[in-house]
C-alpha positions in Angstrom: 60.0 31.0 -13.2 58.0 28.4 -15.5 59.2 25.5 -13.9 58.0 26.5 -10.8 54.6 27.7 -12.2 54.3 24.2 -13.7 55.3 22.4 -10.3 52.9 24.8 -8.5 49.8 23.6 -11.2 50.7 19.9 -10.9 50.4 20.3 -7.2 46.9 22.1 -7.6 45.7 19.5 -9.6 46.8 16.8 -7.4 45.0 18.0 -4.8 42.1 19.0 -7.0 41.7 15.6 -8.1 42.2 14.4 -4.9 39.6 16.5 -3.5 37.3 14.8 -6.0 38.3 11.4 -5.0 37.4 12.4 -1.4 33.9 13.8 -2.4 33.5 10.6 -4.6 34.4 8.0 -1.8 31.8 10.1 0.6 29.1 10.3 -1.9 29.4 6.6 -2.4 29.5 5.6 1.1 26.4 7.6 1.5 24.9 6.0 -1.2 25.3 2.8 -0.1 24.1 3.7 3.8 21.3 4.9 1.9 20.8 1.7 0.0 21.3 -0.3 3.3 18.7 1.4 4.8 16.4 1.3 2.2 16.8 -2.8 2.3 16.5 -3.3 5.7 13.2 -1.1 5.8 11.6 -3.7 3.2 12.9 -6.3 5.5 11.4 -8.7 8.2 10.4 -7.6 11.5 12.6 -8.1 14.4 11.8 -11.3 16.5 8.5 -10.2 18.7 7.6 -7.8 16.0 7.6 -10.5 13.4 5.7 -12.8 15.4 3.1 -10.0 15.7 3.2 -8.7 11.9 2.7 -12.4 10.8 -0.2 -13.4 12.9 -1.9 -9.7 12.3 -1.6 -10.3 8.6 -2.8 -14.1 8.7 -6.3 -12.6 10.5 -6.9 -9.9 8.4 -6.9 -11.6 5.0 -9.0 -14.1 7.0 -11.2 -11.6 8.5 -11.6 -9.6 4.7 -12.2 -13.0 3.4 -15.1 -13.5 5.1 -16.4 -9.9 4.5 -16.6 -10.6 0.7 -19.2 -13.8 1.3 -21.3 -11.0 3.3 -21.4 -8.3 0.7 -22.1 -10.8 -1.9 -25.2 -11.7 0.0 -26.3 -8.1 0.0 -25.3 -6.7 -3.2 -25.7 -10.3 -5.2 -22.7 -11.5 -7.3 -22.0 -12.0 -11.1 -19.5 -14.3 -12.9 -20.1 -11.5 -16.4 -19.8 -8.2 -15.2 -21.6 -5.2 -16.8 -19.5 -3.2 -19.6 -21.2 0.0 -17.4 -18.7 1.7 -15.2 -21.5 2.2 -12.7 -24.7 -0.2 -12.8 -26.9 0.2 -9.4 -27.9 -3.3 -10.4 -25.0 -5.1 -10.7 -23.5 -7.5 -8.1 -19.7 -8.1 -7.0 -17.5 -11.1 -8.1 -18.6 -14.5 -6.4 -16.1 -15.8 -3.8 -14.3 -18.9 -4.9 -16.4 -21.9 -3.9 -19.7 -20.2 -3.9 -22.2 -19.8 -7.3 -23.8 -16.2 -8.0 -26.1 -15.2 -5.4 -29.0 -12.8 -6.2 -29.1 -9.6 -3.9 -30.8 -9.9 -0.4 -30.9 -6.2 0.3 -33.4 -4.2 -0.6 -32.4 -0.6 0.2 -29.7 0.6 -2.5 -27.6 2.2 0.1 -26.7 -1.0 1.5 -26.2 -2.7 -2.0 -24.0 -0.2 -3.0 -22.3 0.1 0.6 -21.4 -3.8 -0.2 -20.2 -3.3 -3.6 -17.8 -0.7 -2.2 -16.8 -2.6 0.8 -16.2 -6.0 -1.7 -13.9 -4.1 -3.9 -12.0 -2.5 -1.1 -11.8 -5.5 1.2 -10.4 -7.4 -2.0 -7.5 -4.7 -2.3 -6.5 -5.0 1.5 -6.4 -8.9 0.8 -3.7 -8.3 -1.8 -1.7 -5.9 0.0 -1.4 -8.0 3.1 -0.3 -10.9 1.2 2.3 -9.1 -0.6 3.4 -8.0 2.5 3.7 -11.3 4.0 5.3 -12.9 1.0 7.8 -10.1 0.4 9.1 -9.9 4.0 8.6 -13.4 5.3 8.3 -15.6 2.3 4.6 -16.9 3.2 2.1 -17.6 0.1 -0.7 -17.6 2.2 -4.1 -18.5 0.8 -7.7 -16.8 2.5 -9.6 -19.2 4.4 -12.9 -19.3 6.4 -12.3 -18.5 9.9 -15.6 -20.1 12.2 -16.4 -16.2 13.5 -16.4 -15.4 9.9 -18.3 -18.6 8.8 -20.9 -18.1 11.8 -21.7 -14.3 10.3 -22.2 -15.6 6.8 -24.7 -18.5 7.9 -26.8 -15.8 9.9 -27.1 -13.8 7.1 -28.0 -16.8 4.7 -30.6 -17.6 7.3 -32.0 -13.9 7.3 -35.1 -13.7 4.8 -34.3 -11.2 1.7 -35.9 -7.7 2.1 -35.9 -5.3 5.1 -35.2 -8.2 7.6 -31.7 -8.8 5.8 -31.2 -5.3 5.8 -31.6 -4.7 9.3 -29.5 -8.1 10.2 -27.0 -7.1 7.7 -26.0 -3.7 9.5 -25.9 -5.3 12.5 -23.6 -8.1 11.2 -21.4 -6.1 9.1 -20.8 -3.5 11.8 -19.7 -6.3 14.4 -17.5 -7.6 11.4 -16.0 -4.7 11.3 -15.7 -4.2 15.0 -13.5 -7.3 15.4 -11.1 -5.6 13.2 -10.6 -2.7 15.3 -8.5 -3.9 18.5 -6.1 -6.1 16.3 -5.5 -2.9 14.2 -5.4 -0.6 16.8 -2.5 -3.4 18.3 -0.8 -3.1 14.7 -0.4 0.8 15.0 1.9 0.3 18.3 3.2 -3.7 18.0 4.0 -3.7 14.1 8.0 -2.8 13.3 9.7 0.5 13.4 10.8 -0.1 10.0 7.8 -1.0 8.4 5.4 2.3 7.5 3.4 0.8 4.9 2.3 -1.9 7.5 1.2 0.9 10.0 0.0 3.4 7.2 -2.6 0.1 6.3 -3.5 -0.4 9.9 -4.3 3.4 10.3 -6.7 3.2 7.3 -8.3 0.0 8.3 -8.9 1.8 11.9 -10.1 4.7 10.2 -12.3 3.2 7.8 -14.0 0.8 9.8 -15.0 3.5 12.4 -16.9 5.4 9.9 -18.5 2.4 8.5 -19.5 1.3 11.8 -21.4 4.6 12.6 -22.7 4.7 9.2 -24.2 1.5 9.7 -25.7 2.6 13.3 -26.9 5.8 11.8 -28.8 3.8 9.1 -30.0 1.5 11.8 -31.5 4.4 13.7 -33.2 5.9 10.6 -34.6 3.3 9.1 -35.1 0.6 12.1 -35.6 2.9 14.6 -32.8 1.2 16.7 -30.9 4.2 17.9 -28.8 2.2 20.9 -27.2 -0.5 18.7 -23.9 -1.0 19.5 -21.4 -3.4 17.6 -20.5 -6.8 19.6 -17.6 -8.9 19.4 -19.8 -12.3 20.2 -22.3 -12.3 17.3 -23.9 -15.3 19.0 -25.6 -12.3 21.2 -27.1 -10.9 17.9 -29.5 -13.4 17.3 
């Protein structure tokens, strides 16, 4: 009887161990599948989506880069930052290749908006550069596109004070407008595995639309220009 019990116990142990082995194999297989899915989610896009993403990311980096100089002209720039967390007289960090600038905007609301935009654009440039580098091995250095340079020159020519304020609101809202169509395309043309890029584009669309309408309201209240619409071709603003 003891031998039968021992035999039964042995068979049960083998079955128990076998069950645990099968479960362990299943768990390992599931883990491998999850790791594989995670790895593929962080990989490059596939053919047409990859081509679109590389073009979009380089475009948006250059687009944001031109905004840095525009906001510097409005808020001014300082190489040495004030230690206070919030200083209404503080400028932005100068764009490489440019010296410190005195603020040309007279309205504190515009200077504040410009400082905030400058910080946001720098973060968005860094995010886009990281995606290009991690997915496509591209270390992209921002450059000023001709359209961005044209907008900067318009603001450089504008006299400081209220004339600059009005011109800035028109130029910068049109600058935002130029990013909307490509970013809307990004929402439906980016690779299906790149949720982070779609969220990036969603945020740009939302933020740019809100900022455009904020600036249109300022134009209406401060300059009685209540029917202004942003344009893709800024030469029509001259």
